[in-house]
C-alpha positions as CSV (number, residue, x, y, z in Angstrom):
1,X,38.2,-3.0,2.7
2,X,41.5,-4.8,2.7
3,X,43.1,-2.4,0.1
4,X,41.8,0.7,2.1
5,X,43.4,-0.8,5.1
6,X,46.9,-1.5,3.3
7,X,46.8,1.9,1.7
8,X,46.3,3.6,5.3
9,X,49.0,1.4,6.7
10,X,51.5,2.6,4.1
11,X,50.4,6.1,4.9
12,X,51.1,5.6,8.5
13,X,54.5,4.4,7.7
14,X,55.1,7.3,5.7
15,X,54.2,9.7,8.6
16,X,56.4,7.8,10.9
17,X,59.2,8.1,8.5
18,X,58.8,11.8,8.1
19,X,58.6,12.1,11.8
20,X,62.0,10.1,12.3
21,X,63.6,12.4,9.6
22,X,62.5,15.5,11.4
23,X,63.6,14.0,14.8
24,X,67.0,13.1,13.4
25,X,67.4,16.5,11.7
26,X,66.6,18.3,14.9
27,X,69.3,16.4,16.8
28,X,71.8,16.8,13.8
29,X,71.1,20.7,13.8
30,X,71.7,21.0,17.5
31,X,75.0,19.2,17.0
32,X,76.1,21.4,14.0
33,X,74.9,24.6,15.8
34,X,77.3,23.6,18.5
35,X,80.3,22.9,16.1
36,X,79.4,26.3,14.2
37,X,79.6,28.2,17.5
38,X,82.9,26.5,18.3
39,X,84.3,27.3,15.0
40,X,83.3,30.9,15.2
41,X,84.8,31.2,18.4
42,X,88.0,29.3,17.4
43,X,87.9,31.6,14.2
44,X,87.6,28.5,11.9
45,X,86.1,29.4,8.6
46,X,83.9,26.4,7.6
47,X,80.7,26.1,5.5
48,X,79.0,24.1,8.1
49,X,76.0,26.4,7.9
50,X,75.5,26.1,4.2
51,X,75.4,22.3,4.6
52,X,72.6,22.4,7.1
53,X,70.6,24.6,4.9
54,X,71.1,22.4,2.0
55,X,70.0,19.5,4.3
56,X,67.0,21.2,5.6
57,X,66.0,22.0,1.8
58,X,66.3,18.5,0.9
59,X,64.1,17.3,3.8
60,X,61.4,19.7,2.9
61,X,61.5,18.5,-0.9
62,X,61.2,15.0,0.4
63,X,58.3,15.8,2.5
64,X,56.5,17.5,-0.5
65,X,57.3,14.5,-2.7
66,X,55.6,12.2,-0.2
67,X,52.8,14.5,0.0
68,X,52.2,14.5,-3.9
69,X,52.3,10.8,-3.9
70,X,49.8,10.5,-1.3
71,X,47.5,12.8,-3.4
72,X,48.2,10.7,-6.4
73,X,47.3,7.5,-4.7
74,X,44.0,9.2,-3.5
75,X,43.0,10.3,-7.0
76,X,43.8,6.8,-8.4
77,X,41.7,5.1,-5.6
78,X,38.9,7.7,-6.5
79,X,39.2,6.9,-10.3
80,X,39.1,3.1,-9.6
81,X,36.0,3.5,-7.4
82,X,34.4,5.6,-10.1
83,X,35.1,2.9,-12.8
84,X,33.7,0.2,-10.5
85,X,30.5,2.3,-9.9
86,X,30.3,2.7,-13.8
87,X,30.6,-1.2,-14.3
88,X,27.6,-1.6,-11.9
89,X,25.2,0.4,-13.9
90,X,23.1,-2.4,-15.6
91,X,21.0,-2.3,-18.7
92,X,17.3,-2.4,-17.7
93,X,15.9,-5.5,-19.3
94,X,12.2,-4.6,-18.5
95,X,11.9,-1.1,-18.9
96,X,8.1,-1.1,-19.3
97,X,7.6,-3.3,-16.2
98,X,5.8,-1.6,-13.3
99,X,8.2,-3.1,-10.9
100,X,11.3,-1.3,-12.3
101,X,9.7,2.1,-12.9
102,X,11.1,3.4,-9.4
103,X,13.2,0.6,-8.2
104,X,15.9,-2.0,-9.3
105,X,18.7,0.1,-10.9
106,X,21.4,-1.6,-9.0
107,X,20.3,-5.2,-10.0
108,X,22.4,-7.3,-12.4
109,X,20.6,-8.7,-15.4
110,X,20.3,-12.1,-13.7
111,X,18.8,-10.4,-10.7
112,X,16.4,-8.5,-12.9
113,X,15.2,-11.7,-14.6
114,X,14.6,-13.3,-11.2
115,X,12.8,-10.2,-9.8
116,X,10.5,-9.8,-12.8
117,X,9.6,-13.7,-12.9
118,X,8.6,-13.3,-9.1
119,X,6.6,-10.1,-9.8
120,X,4.7,-11.6,-12.6
121,X,3.8,-14.6,-10.4
122,X,2.7,-12.7,-7.2
123,X,2.0,-9.1,-8.3
124,X,4.5,-7.6,-5.7
125,X,8.2,-7.6,-5.1
126,X,8.9,-11.0,-3.7
127,X,12.6,-10.7,-4.7
128,X,13.0,-7.8,-2.3
129,X,10.8,-9.4,0.3
130,X,13.0,-12.5,0.3
131,X,16.0,-10.2,1.3
132,X,14.2,-8.1,4.0
133,X,14.5,-9.1,7.6
134,X,11.2,-10.9,9.0
135,X,11.2,-8.6,11.8
136,X,12.0,-5.3,9.9
137,X,11.2,-1.8,11.6
138,X,8.1,-0.1,10.5
139,X,7.8,3.7,10.4
140,X,5.4,5.4,13.0
141,X,2.3,6.2,11.1
142,X,-0.2,6.4,14.1
143,X,-1.9,9.7,15.1
144,X,0.1,11.3,18.0
145,X,-3.0,11.1,20.2
146,X,-3.1,7.3,19.7
147,X,0.6,7.2,21.3
148,X,-0.9,8.8,24.5
149,X,-3.6,6.3,25.0
150,X,-3.5,3.7,27.8
151,X,-5.3,0.3,27.7
152,X,-6.2,-2.1,30.5
153,X,-4.4,-5.4,30.8
154,X,-7.4,-7.4,31.2
155,X,-8.6,-7.3,27.6
156,X,-10.2,-10.3,25.7
157,X,-7.9,-12.8,24.0
158,X,-7.6,-12.8,20.4
159,X,-7.3,-15.3,17.7
160,X,-5.7,-13.9,14.3
161,X,-6.9,-15.6,11.1
162,X,-4.7,-15.3,7.9
163,X,-6.1,-16.5,4.7
164,X,-3.9,-17.2,1.9
165,X,-3.7,-18.9,-1.3
166,X,-0.2,-19.3,-3.0
167,X,1.1,-16.4,-1.1
168,X,4.9,-15.8,-1.1
169,X,6.6,-17.6,1.7
170,X,8.5,-14.7,2.9
171,X,5.4,-12.6,3.2
172,X,3.7,-15.2,5.2
173,X,6.5,-15.6,7.5
174,X,6.9,-11.9,8.1
175,X,3.0,-11.5,8.8
176,X,3.3,-14.4,11.3
177,X,6.6,-12.8,12.9
178,X,5.1,-9.2,13.3
179,X,1.9,-10.6,14.9
180,X,4.0,-12.6,17.5
181,X,6.5,-9.7,18.1
182,X,3.7,-6.8,18.3
183,X,0.9,-8.5,20.1
184,X,1.0,-9.0,24.0
185,X,1.7,-12.7,24.6
186,X,-1.2,-12.8,27.2
187,X,-3.6,-11.5,24.6
188,X,-2.5,-13.6,21.6
189,X,-4.5,-16.9,21.8
190,X,-3.3,-18.2,18.5
191,X,-2.7,-17.6,15.0
192,X,-4.9,-19.7,12.6
193,X,-3.7,-20.2,9.0
194,X,-6.3,-21.1,6.5
195,X,-4.7,-22.5,3.3
196,X,-7.3,-22.4,0.5
197,X,-5.7,-25.3,-1.4
198,X,-2.2,-23.7,-2.3
199,X,0.0,-25.5,-4.7
200,X,3.3,-23.8,-4.1
201,X,5.8,-26.4,-2.8
202,X,7.3,-24.0,-0.5
203,X,4.1,-23.5,1.4
204,X,4.3,-27.2,2.2
205,X,7.4,-28.7,3.7
206,X,9.5,-25.5,4.3
207,X,6.4,-23.6,5.6
208,X,5.5,-26.4,8.0
209,X,9.2,-26.5,9.4
210,X,8.8,-22.8,10.1
211,X,5.6,-23.4,11.9
212,X,7.1,-26.2,13.8
213,X,9.9,-24.0,15.1
214,X,7.7,-21.5,16.2
215,X,5.3,-24.1,18.0
216,X,8.5,-25.4,19.9
217,X,9.0,-21.9,21.3
218,X,5.4,-21.0,21.7
219,X,3.4,-24.4,22.0
220,X,0.3,-24.5,20.1
221,X,0.4,-20.9,19.0
222,X,0.1,-21.6,15.4
223,X,-2.7,-23.6,13.7
224,X,-2.8,-24.6,10.1
225,X,-6.0,-25.7,8.4
226,X,-5.7,-26.8,4.8
227,X,-8.7,-27.1,2.4
228,X,-8.8,-30.2,0.1
229,X,-10.0,-28.0,-2.6
230,X,-10.4,-24.3,-3.2
231,X,-13.5,-23.1,-1.5
232,X,-13.1,-19.2,-2.0
233,X,-12.2,-16.3,0.3
234,X,-15.7,-16.2,2.3
235,X,-15.7,-19.9,3.0
236,X,-11.9,-19.7,4.1
237,X,-12.9,-16.8,6.6
238,X,-15.7,-19.0,7.8
239,X,-13.2,-21.8,8.4
240,X,-11.0,-19.5,10.2
241,X,-13.9,-18.5,12.6
242,X,-14.7,-22.2,13.2
243,X,-11.1,-23.1,14.2
244,X,-10.7,-20.1,16.5
245,X,-11.0,-20.4,20.4
246,X,-10.1,-16.8,21.4
247,X,-12.7,-14.3,22.8
248,X,-12.1,-12.2,19.7
249,X,-11.5,-13.3,16.0
250,X,-9.5,-11.1,13.7
251,X,-9.7,-11.9,10.1
252,X,-6.8,-10.5,8.2
253,X,-5.2,-10.9,4.8
254,X,-1.9,-12.9,4.7
255,X,0.1,-10.0,3.0
256,X,0.1,-7.8,6.1
257,X,2.4,-6.5,8.9
258,X,0.9,-5.4,12.2
259,X,2.1,-2.3,14.2
260,X,2.9,-2.0,17.8
261,X,-0.4,-1.8,19.7
262,X,-2.5,-2.6,16.9
263,X,-4.5,-5.1,19.1
264,X,-5.1,-3.1,22.0
265,X,-7.3,-0.3,20.7
266,X,-9.8,-2.9,18.9
267,X,-9.9,-5.2,21.8
268,X,-10.7,-2.2,24.2
269,X,-13.5,-1.1,21.9
270,X,-15.1,-4.7,21.6
271,X,-14.7,-5.1,25.5
272,X,-16.9,-2.0,25.7
273,X,-19.4,-3.2,23.1
274,X,-19.1,-6.8,22.1
275,X,-21.8,-6.1,19.2
276,X,-19.5,-3.8,17.1
277,X,-17.4,-5.2,14.3
278,X,-14.3,-3.3,14.1
279,X,-11.8,-2.7,11.2
280,X,-8.6,-1.0,11.8
281,X,-7.0,1.7,10.0
282,X,-4.3,0.3,7.7
283,X,-1.5,1.7,5.6
284,X,-0.3,0.8,2.2
285,X,2.8,-1.3,1.4
286,X,4.2,-0.2,-1.8
287,X,4.2,-3.3,-4.2
288,X,7.6,-2.3,-5.8
289,X,9.8,-1.0,-2.9
290,X,7.7,-2.4,0.0
291,X,7.8,0.9,1.7
292,X,4.9,1.6,4.2
293,X,2.8,4.7,3.0
294,X,0.6,6.4,5.5
295,X,-3.1,6.4,4.9
296,X,-5.3,9.0,6.7
297,X,-8.3,7.9,8.8
298,X,-11.4,7.1,6.6
299,X,-14.6,5.3,6.6
300,X,-14.9,2.1,4.3
301,X,-17.7,2.1,1.8
302,X,-18.6,0.9,-1.6
303,X,-20.3,1.9,-5.0
304,X,-23.0,0.1,-6.7
305,X,-20.5,-2.0,-8.5
306,X,-19.8,-3.2,-5.2
307,X,-16.2,-2.0,-5.5
308,X,-14.8,-1.2,-2.0
309,X,-13.5,2.6,-1.5
310,X,-12.8,5.1,1.0
311,X,-15.3,7.5,2.3
312,X,-15.6,10.4,4.3
313,X,-16.8,9.8,8.1
314,X,-20.2,11.5,9.0
315,X,-19.9,15.3,10.2
316,X,-20.3,14.2,13.8
317,X,-16.9,12.6,13.9
318,X,-15.1,15.7,12.4
319,X,-16.7,17.8,15.2
320,X,-14.9,15.7,17.9
321,X,-11.5,17.0,16.3
322,X,-9.7,13.9,17.6
323,X,-8.5,11.5,14.9
324,X,-7.8,8.8,17.6
325,X,-11.5,8.3,18.2
326,X,-13.4,5.6,16.2
327,X,-15.7,6.4,13.3
328,X,-18.5,4.6,11.8
329,X,-18.3,2.8,8.4
330,X,-21.1,1.5,6.2
331,X,-19.1,-1.4,5.4
332,X,-15.6,-3.1,6.0
333,X,-12.8,-3.6,3.6
334,X,-12.1,-7.2,3.9
335,X,-10.2,-6.9,7.3
336,X,-12.4,-6.9,10.4
337,X,-12.3,-7.9,14.1
338,X,-15.5,-9.1,16.1
339,X,-16.4,-10.9,19.2
340,X,-16.2,-14.6,18.2
341,X,-19.6,-15.5,19.8
342,X,-21.4,-12.4,18.5
343,X,-20.0,-13.0,15.0
344,X,-21.5,-16.6,15.1
345,X,-24.9,-15.1,16.4
346,X,-25.4,-12.7,13.4
347,X,-24.5,-15.5,10.9
348,X,-20.6,-15.1,10.4
349,X,-20.6,-14.6,6.5
350,X,-22.6,-15.8,3.7
351,X,-21.0,-19.3,2.7
352,X,-23.0,-19.0,-0.6
353,X,-20.5,-16.4,-1.9
354,X,-18.2,-18.6,-3.8
355,X,-16.0,-16.0,-5.5
356,X,-13.9,-13.0,-4.6
357,X,-15.8,-9.8,-4.1
358,X,-18.9,-8.5,-2.6
359,X,-18.2,-10.3,1.0
360,X,-17.0,-6.9,2.4
361,X,-20.5,-5.5,1.5
362,X,-22.5,-8.4,2.6
363,X,-21.3,-8.1,6.2
364,X,-22.5,-4.5,6.2
365,X,-25.8,-5.0,4.4
366,X,-26.6,-8.3,5.9
367,X,-28.9,-9.8,3.2
368,X,-30.8,-6.8,1.9
369,X,-31.4,-6.8,-2.0
370,X,-32.0,-9.1,-4.8
371,X,-32.3,-12.9,-4.1
372,X,-29.9,-15.1,-6.1
373,X,-30.1,-18.6,-5.7
374,X,-31.2,-20.5,-2.6
375,X,-30.9,-17.8,0.0
376,X,-33.7,-19.4,2.4
377,X,-31.2,-19.9,5.2
378,X,-30.2,-16.2,5.1
379,X,-33.7,-15.0,4.9
380,X,-34.4,-17.2,8.2
381,X,-31.3,-15.4,9.6
382,X,-32.8,-12.0,8.6
383,X,-36.1,-12.6,10.3
384,X,-34.3,-14.0,13.5
385,X,-32.2,-10.9,13.8
386,X,-35.2,-8.6,12.8
387,X,-33.2,-6.7,10.3
388,X,-34.4,-3.3,9.2
389,X,-35.2,-2.8,5.4
390,X,-32.6,-1.5,2.9
391,X,-34.3,1.9,2.7
392,X,-33.4,2.3,6.5
393,X,-29.7,1.3,5.7
394,X,-29.7,3.9,2.8
395,X,-31.2,6.7,4.8
396,X,-29.4,6.0,8.3
397,X,-26.2,4.1,7.7
398,X,-25.0,5.3,4.1
399,X,-26.9,8.4,3.1
400,X,-24.2,9.5,0.9
401,X,-25.3,6.7,-1.6
402,X,-27.9,7.6,-4.3
403,X,-30.6,5.0,-4.1
404,X,-31.6,5.1,-7.8
405,X,-35.0,4.1,-6.9
406,X,-36.5,6.7,-9.2
407,X,-34.6,5.4,-12.4
408,X,-37.2,4.1,-14.6
409,X,-35.2,3.1,-17.6
410,X,-31.6,2.3,-18.6
411,X,-29.7,0.9,-21.4
412,X,-28.8,2.9,-24.7
413,X,-30.7,5.6,-26.6
414,X,-30.9,4.1,-30.1
415,X,-31.8,5.8,-33.4
416,X,-35.1,4.4,-34.9
417,X,-34.2,5.7,-38.5
418,X,-30.5,4.9,-38.9
419,X,-29.8,1.2,-38.3
420,X,-27.4,0.5,-35.4
421,X,-26.6,4.1,-34.4
422,X,-26.6,5.1,-30.7
423,X,-26.3,8.6,-28.7
424,X,-22.7,8.4,-27.2
425,X,-21.1,10.9,-24.8
426,X,-18.5,11.8,-27.4
427,X,-15.1,13.0,-26.8
428,X,-14.0,13.7,-23.1
429,X,-13.5,16.3,-22.1
430,X,-16.3,17.9,-24.3
431,X,-19.9,18.9,-24.2
432,X,-21.3,17.7,-27.5
433,X,-23.0,14.2,-27.9
434,X,-22.4,12.1,-31.1
435,X,-24.3,9.5,-33.0
436,X,-21.9,6.5,-32.9
437,X,-22.2,2.7,-33.9
438,X,-24.1,0.9,-31.1
439,X,-21.6,-1.0,-28.8
440,X,-23.7,-0.7,-25.5
441,X,-20.6,0.2,-23.2
442,X,-19.9,3.0,-20.9
443,X,-20.0,5.9,-23.1
444,X,-23.4,5.0,-24.2
445,X,-24.8,4.0,-21.0
446,X,-28.1,5.9,-20.8
447,X,-30.3,6.4,-17.7
448,X,-33.7,8.1,-17.3
449,X,-35.1,9.3,-14.0
450,X,-38.7,10.2,-12.9
451,X,-37.6,13.7,-12.6
452,X,-36.9,13.8,-16.3
453,X,-33.1,14.0,-16.2
454,X,-31.5,12.0,-19.0
455,X,-27.8,10.7,-18.3
456,X,-25.5,9.8,-21.1
457,X,-22.3,8.0,-20.4
458,X,-23.1,6.6,-17.1
459,X,-24.7,7.1,-13.7
460,X,-22.7,7.9,-10.5
461,X,-23.3,5.9,-7.2
462,X,-23.2,8.7,-4.8
463,X,-25.0,12.0,-4.3
464,X,-22.0,14.3,-4.0
465,X,-21.0,13.3,-7.7
466,X,-22.6,15.0,-10.5
467,X,-24.0,13.2,-13.6
468,X,-23.8,14.5,-17.2
469,X,-27.4,15.5,-18.4
470,X,-28.5,15.7,-22.1
471,X,-29.7,19.3,-22.4
472,X,-31.0,21.8,-24.9
473,X,-28.4,24.8,-24.3
474,X,-31.1,27.3,-25.3
475,X,-29.1,28.5,-28.4
476,X,-27.9,26.7,-31.6
477,X,-29.0,23.7,-33.0
478,X,-26.7,21.1,-31.3
479,X,-27.8,19.3,-27.8
480,X,-25.3,19.4,-25.0
481,X,-23.9,17.2,-22.3
482,X,-23.5,19.1,-19.1
483,X,-23.2,18.3,-15.5
484,X,-26.8,18.4,-14.2
485,X,-26.2,21.1,-11.6
486,X,-24.4,23.3,-14.2
487,X,-27.1,22.9,-16.6
488,X,-29.7,24.1,-13.8
489,X,-27.8,27.0,-12.8
490,X,-27.4,28.2,-16.5
491,X,-31.1,27.7,-17.0
492,X,-30.7,25.1,-19.6
493,X,-33.7,22.8,-20.5
494,X,-32.5,19.4,-19.1
495,X,-35.9,17.7,-18.1
496,X,-37.4,15.4,-20.8
497,X,-40.9,14.2,-20.8
498,X,-41.2,12.5,-24.1
499,X,-44.5,14.2,-24.9
500,X,-43.0,16.8,-27.2
501,X,-44.1,16.1,-30.9
502,X,-42.6,19.2,-32.6
503,X,-38.8,18.8,-31.4
504,X,-36.5,15.9,-32.2
505,X,-32.9,15.0,-31.9
506,X,-31.8,14.2,-35.5
507,X,-28.6,12.8,-36.7
508,X,-26.3,15.1,-38.7
509,X,-24.0,13.5,-41.2
510,X,-20.6,15.3,-40.5
511,X,-19.3,14.2,-43.8
């Protein structure tokens, strides 16, 4: 900046010098023209005109030279800048790291090492997070119709619970700051922090100082509850509910940022019906560059492995042709908001769930299914709440889920002649099953249904997905694996009854 300023100052001086020369030349030329006129009138033969012409030519040459020097300086400056940029292109120390696939070209080797170390510790770009403002601007991702909505001022108050375990300090600070900045003060009762026994030093003294500063500005706004031992996600959420005093409790992850008017829609919905449990539409923050990516509205659901997933809403929602309207979900994806008293009446969460995973499904199912361990308290709760059977849930709440209630056998299809040989789905894509050494993993998962369908390679959780049936194609000597609906359309034999005595599946030695 300093060099540029000096360069421009010199250029200004040159321009002023040229202007002075031209001004002086103009005055001198007037004088010479007067002398020339007098000489002509007096009959004097002089070469004054020639001298003037030579002087003008000299001035023009001087101007050109100054202009050329200015251009040379400009080219030198551009060349120097280019060399500086070349020097700033650093070697990638971690070319295989997911963090540096689309980000980090500008980092020095020392900075790359720091960023990679933090990424391996936290799983997202803490190096960048530490350098972003706590009140950074978020892109507008809401549906245009949401922007038109108006909400009353007399909404219930809300307690926001943030659960964390060794979360990055800057991420925690940004979450708190976004909640304070983007929640109306008369609605935000408190922010309840549940520390599930973190060991990071910066989440102790430095974080406590940050909380203290906030509470000086907003007395009693931020509460912190620290577990003396790690109790797990579910129990931490229960602790958050117990510590809350607002009309409504919002249980969120700590690595979040809320948008403007995030609270008003859910509070309005709960005010209209305190028995609903609400989950907001939340976008994704990229793990590498921390950019916000818009997510479309979708239902929160799960598969039989209890993995959470996105699902389409019921057809009735799409008929409304209004994406600002709430839709029903068979489950919640971790983040949820509920009337605090009602949440207690329905049993909060199952404190017996000690590890991560499944708590999102448990709230939706509310204790239907297999009993594991001592669940007597949950059974009493089920009787008290008069919960409907799981079949009702499948038929009325989540009809897309395949109940698997007609699966009569599963495992692996093992050869009885050759030892340790099983039917395997073979190469995918492909339609020919193979005999392979038994390992009893996915490609050999076999399911047999009452209908006679025999699946090889696993079974899908949802009715809209097709399973692969073991079939007799009707020609040739090799059985095949086809999607069951395709096999049916093509007239293949795909229903097995295990009563045939003349036909067998034999193993052919390819060697």
